[in-house]
Steps between C-alpha positions, in 0.01 A plus 500: 500500500211413282684188381477314834537127553179291552437404855761727641247683722225247582315732741545819311153505359325537838783726622452722196133555566556557865779757466334679204160545693695592824675771305199634336309498809779670685478799261134555544505705832725763334239526206220529748675794688540689173210751473664742264325348202154385431446146388518473126237316316572140386657455163644202321693402192629222292795494264681251277852516359648300208877513547821352341611382855498570865767642725510585877724778600765441241489130474321302220247253628331409172697561176204410275153634425275557817147617579462694813148586622436713803179622687478748785247662746559840646312634803554784754705244713748398213540280197494134456632346190556150352762460220611181318752405242456212262791396284375371160797274409796339668789742585868452402541342838238246432238637740152662465446733783157584636489772761211641711524809705271667750571852623342738755607868454423809702581826334531836667573849358653811666532787251754373249593184692347158452549212728358157437588209737397151373516136574534237232450131507621298201479138389721349231449167320683343219246321271774271371633375834411497860691816591294726710574812706309759707576794733388836645667829425446847659521792260535880542437713182601870528481774241535870492356736228740766365334670220458280195699230657489273816775363696430152626656238727357153578616243749413149573596238764404143530355407841443123460688249276790726404490701816709821497540484111498879410465677169493885440476727203487870421458702199299757313171472302256707303153470355372755251175530294576551143140524406166478683506116457883421467745483787882441491692378789865410571750437782864420555651374824763302692439203733708337773465187704615322812702183522195283573308646200791433255555155647141417436471648135855456368659249736768766581541578879585863455327841556535725203377779287319266265356672198401786291158507348274698270137479403270672234124466443227639296139480618201578272162547672265337248200604723484686838529153664714283275849539383771314312874562409852360464780500765861437465740416779873492503732374780867402527681372798815710566682304767734252349471225768112524479492498121709182509277337749418140420119569521497807279322420177569821305694791674377750260144496333231688331121385555213624301136487622155597354272590783121555498253544772232706668402666829158539638 
């Protein structure tokens, strides 16, 4: 999906902006009607990750070193973030992906349940060719706290360039303070996808239970506002047809990141 052909969607830039703004605007009345919580003060943050590569929902996009900065602003209405991926050298496929994402998220909590609908707009550009891609996706993040663990399920659907491409995942995660300034986190999960999604990422027109994944992280709070720590992610495609897809770079991978940032 983020390896699209140049010029395939000549009017998509204007359409992306129009649909993205329409979706965001469409969600505002529901926010305005919610009077159960007072507006939170504005906060913002910045973060940068140095990684061994970049993958998207089980599919390697960059198999070499990457730098991934992100900035966000959170208000009583929701959160707006801008994330980017810069590949530092050519990949095994002879590309050098640059990706920009903008996301608007609105999170709500009811006792142990957390619901966060979101709208994401992304732009992909290969610095070594004229390949470009862009689209808009709707997301729904759900989690439920059960003692020291949380059950989660996340769902995305493309609403523009790859209309109807769906991906879902579910699993269990945990975060625990091991000292006043150090936090450990981890998760395991499974992911599944529609025919349109796998056709875009793997060039395999088949819906499937795609992958099994796991992640672990350590976060050290250097000061009350600044933090840093490593993160390791594992994923393997479990469907034979998807694993053998012609666009699959590496069906099983381990990626490592060093993340540092601050929130104010």
